[in-house]
C-alpha positions in Angstrom: 0.0 0.0 0.0 2.7 2.4 0.9 4.7 1.9 -2.3 1.5 2.5 -4.3 0.9 5.7 -2.2 -2.4 4.6 -0.6 -3.3 4.7 3.1 -6.3 2.6 2.6 -7.7 -0.3 0.5 -10.5 -2.8 0.9 -11.8 -6.3 0.2 -15.0 -8.1 0.6 -15.5 -10.8 3.2 -18.6 -13.0 3.7 -19.3 -14.7 7.1 -22.5 -16.4 8.2 -24.4 -15.1 5.2 -23.4 -11.4 5.8 -21.2 -9.5 3.5 -18.6 -7.2 5.0 -16.5 -4.5 3.4 -13.1 -4.7 5.1 -11.0 -1.6 5.0 -7.3 -2.1 5.5 -5.7 1.1 6.8 -2.0 1.9 7.3 -1.1 3.7 10.5 -0.8 7.2 9.2 -1.0 10.1 11.6 -2.6 7.8 14.2 -1.0 5.7 16.9 -1.4 2.0 17.3 -2.8 0.7 20.5 -0.9 -2.6 20.2 2.8 -2.3 19.5 2.7 -5.4 17.3 0.0 -4.1 15.1 0.8 -3.7 11.4 -2.6 -2.4 10.1 -6.0 -1.4 11.3 -9.0 -3.3 9.8 -12.4 -1.8 9.8 -15.2 -4.3 9.2 -18.4 -2.7 7.8 -21.6 -4.5 7.1 -22.4 -4.0 3.4 -26.1 -3.3 4.2 -25.2 -0.7 6.8 -21.7 0.7 6.7 -22.3 2.6 9.9 -22.4 -0.8 11.7 -18.6 -1.3 12.0 -15.8 -2.8 14.1 -12.3 -1.5 14.1 -9.5 -4.0 14.9 -5.8 -3.8 14.9 -4.0 -6.7 13.2 -0.7 -8.2 12.4 0.3 -11.0 10.0 -0.6 -13.6 12.6 -3.9 -12.6 14.1 -6.5 -10.0 14.9 -5.6 -8.1 18.0 -9.0 -8.1 19.8 -10.6 -9.9 22.6 -12.7 -12.9 21.8 -15.9 -11.5 23.3 -15.9 -8.4 21.1 -15.2 -10.4 18.0 -17.9 -13.0 18.9 -20.4 -10.2 19.6 -19.9 -8.4 16.3 -19.8 -11.4 14.1 -22.5 -13.4 15.9 -20.3 -16.2 16.9 -22.0 -18.3 19.5 -20.1 -19.3 22.6 -19.0 -22.9 22.6 -16.5 -25.1 24.6 -14.4 -25.3 21.4 -14.3 -21.5 21.0 -10.6 -21.6 20.2 -11.3 -23.8 17.2 -14.2 -21.6 16.1 -12.1 -18.4 16.3 -9.3 -20.2 14.4 -11.8 -21.2 11.6 -12.9 -17.6 11.5 -9.3 -16.4 11.1 -8.7 -18.9 8.4 -11.8 -17.8 6.5 -10.8 -14.2 6.8 -7.2 -15.0 5.7 -8.5 -16.7 2.6 -10.4 -13.5 1.6 -7.5 -11.2 1.9 -6.1 -10.3 -1.5 -2.3 -10.8 -2.0 -1.9 -7.5 -3.9 -3.5 -4.1 -3.8 -6.8 -4.1 -5.7 -7.3 -1.8 -8.7 -8.9 1.2 -7.1 -10.6 2.1 -10.4 -12.6 -1.2 -10.2 -14.1 -0.9 -6.8 -17.9 -0.7 -6.6 -19.8 2.3 -5.4 -20.5 0.9 -1.9 -16.8 0.1 -1.4 -15.9 3.6 -2.6 -18.5 5.2 -0.2 -17.1 3.2 2.7 -13.5 4.2 2.0 -14.4 7.9 1.5 -16.4 7.9 4.7 -13.5 6.4 6.6 -10.9 8.7 5.0 -13.1 11.8 5.9 -13.4 10.7 9.5 -9.6 10.0 9.7 -9.1 13.6 8.5 -11.5 14.9 11.1 -14.1 15.8 8.4 -17.8 15.2 8.0 -18.1 11.9 6.0 -20.8 13.5 3.9 -18.3 16.1 2.5 -17.9 14.6 -0.9 -18.4 17.6 -3.3 -15.1 19.2 -4.2 -15.3 23.0 -4.1 -11.7 24.0 -4.6 -8.1 23.7 -3.6 -6.2 25.7 -1.0 -2.5 26.3 -0.2 -1.8 25.1 3.3 0.0 27.4 5.8 3.8 27.4 5.6 5.2 24.1 6.6 1.9 22.2 6.6 1.3 19.4 4.1 -1.8 17.8 2.6 -2.9 14.7 4.6 -2.7 11.3 3.0 -6.4 11.0 3.8 -7.2 14.1 1.7 -5.0 12.8 -1.1 -6.7 9.3 -1.1 -10.2 10.8 -0.9 -9.4 13.0 -3.9 -7.8 10.1 -5.9 -11.1 8.2 -5.4 -13.4 11.2 -6.1 -11.5 13.4 -8.5 -8.5 11.6 -9.9 -7.8 14.1 -12.7 -7.9 17.0 -10.3 -5.7 15.1 -7.9 -3.2 14.5 -10.7 -2.9 18.2 -11.3 -1.5 18.7 -7.8 -0.2 15.3 -7.0 3.4 16.5 -6.5 2.6 19.6 -4.5 1.6 18.4 -1.0 1.3 22.0 0.1 -2.1 22.1 -1.6 -5.2 20.5 -0.1 -8.5 19.7 -1.6 -11.7 21.3 -0.1 -15.0 19.5 0.1 -18.6 20.4 1.1 -21.8 18.5 2.0 -23.7 20.8 -0.4 -23.8 19.6 -4.0 -24.6 23.1 -5.3 -21.1 24.3 -4.1 -19.3 21.6 -6.2 -17.1 22.9 -8.9 -15.7 21.2 -12.0 -12.0 20.7 -12.5 -11.6 23.6 -15.0 -13.3 26.1 -12.6 -11.2 24.9 -9.7 -8.0 25.2 -11.7 -8.9 28.7 -13.0 -9.9 29.9 -9.5 -6.6 28.6 -8.1 -4.6 30.3 -10.9 -6.4 33.6 -10.2 -5.4 33.7 -6.5 
């Protein structure tokens, strides 16, 4: 993910008849709780992306207590719980792609889940999806990776115009009437 310059990617996971969008997030501008964590996973139910569970993980396991995991995924308690959790982990492991998916081929729901998560990570309203312009950041401040990834997903051509200048951030609104096309945004920026 890092070599492809993404802070987030996703894959689909089905368990007990429920489809989940699983966001894989690098630790960018956030601290890990568990020192052995490599990534943070966010499980979101496809039919309600607000119903989610965030879990740190490494290449061996999910770093979460069994009770929380059982509760979210509807895993019944049993005497052989260790075996059941191992089966869950194996099923999850078999769903994880071995390479970064083509972000141009993700479906609308996956894109919405990623954008919502990126906005929250950037302390923004997840409904801010309408690009209104660009701004130069104060001296010494850089565009966040979250803002970059959101723009790559929503406005790739506009992002490419400023990809190499991290002193410029992209501005978003919840109001569709404030959205500007790329040409207008570029003209407004040039006129400043």
